C-alpha positions in Angstrom: 219.2 -12.4 102.8 217.5 -15.1 104.7 214.0 -16.2 103.9 212.0 -16.7 107.1 209.1 -19.0 108.0 205.9 -17.5 109.2 206.6 -18.6 112.8 210.0 -16.9 112.7 208.4 -13.6 111.6 205.8 -13.8 114.4 208.6 -14.5 116.9 210.6 -11.5 115.6 207.5 -9.2 116.0 206.7 -10.6 119.4 210.2 -9.6 120.6 210.1 -6.2 119.0 210.0 -3.3 121.5 208.7 -0.5 119.3 209.0 2.1 122.1 212.7 1.3 122.4 213.2 1.4 118.6 211.5 4.9 118.6 213.9 6.0 121.4 216.9 4.9 119.3 215.6 6.8 116.3 215.0 9.9 118.3 218.4 9.7 120.0 220.1 9.3 116.6 218.2 12.2 115.1 219.3 14.4 117.9 222.9 13.1 117.8 223.2 13.5 114.0 221.8 17.1 114.2 224.0 18.2 117.1 227.1 16.7 115.6 226.5 18.6 112.3 225.5 21.7 114.2 228.7 21.7 116.2 230.8 20.9 113.1 229.2 23.8 111.2 229.8 26.1 114.2 233.5 25.2 114.3 234.0 25.7 110.6 232.1 29.0 110.5 233.1 30.7 113.7 231.1 33.8 114.6 228.0 32.8 112.6 224.7 33.4 114.4 223.0 30.1 115.4 219.9 30.9 113.3 222.2 30.9 110.2 223.4 27.4 111.1 221.6 25.1 108.7 221.5 22.4 111.5 219.7 24.6 114.1 216.4 23.2 115.4 214.6 26.2 113.8 216.1 25.4 110.4 215.6 21.6 110.6 212.0 22.1 111.6 211.5 24.5 108.7 213.0 22.0 106.2 210.5 19.4 107.5 207.5 21.7 107.5 206.8 21.2 111.2 206.9 23.5 114.2 210.1 23.8 116.3 208.2 22.4 119.2 207.2 19.3 117.3 210.8 18.8 116.1 212.1 19.2 119.6 209.7 16.5 120.7 211.1 14.2 118.1 214.6 14.7 119.6 213.4 14.1 123.1 213.8 10.4 124.1 211.5 10.9 127.1 208.6 12.4 125.1 205.8 9.9 124.8 204.8 11.0 121.3 207.7 10.0 119.0 206.0 9.7 115.6 208.3 10.8 112.9 206.8 10.2 109.4 208.7 8.2 106.8 208.7 11.3 104.6 210.5 13.3 107.3 212.9 10.5 108.1 213.9 10.4 104.4 214.3 14.1 104.5 216.5 13.9 107.6 218.6 11.2 106.0 219.3 13.6 103.1 219.9 16.6 105.4 222.3 14.7 107.7 223.8 12.7 104.8 223.2 9.3 106.5 221.5 6.1 105.4 218.0 5.4 106.8 219.4 2.3 108.5 221.7 4.6 110.5 218.7 5.9 112.4 218.0 2.4 113.7 221.5 1.6 114.8 221.9 1.6 118.6 225.7 2.1 118.5 226.1 5.2 116.3 227.4 7.3 119.1 
C-alpha cells in the first residue's frame, strides 16, 4: 500500500466524482440482487416471488427500510442515493460479496 503526500490526497479528492461513484454502487446493488433473484428463481421453479429471499420486498425488510426507499437505492437516475454503511455491510452479507465489489465499475 502506497503512502501518499497531502497534495496527492487533495488531488485524488478533487478528481473524485461522488455522484458517479454512487451510481456505480446503485447499479451494483441492483445487479447483485437481480442476479441472485434469477438464480433462486431457476433453482426453485414455481416458487412465488414473495418467497424469493432476493425480492425487493424481502431485501428492504432485511434492511429495515421501505420497499420504495430500497427501489430508489437501485435506481441510477434517482437523485437521492444515500445507502448507509450499515446497510451496505448488510447487503454485502446478503449477496455474499465484498464491500469493494460495490465500487467496481466492471462487475457486470
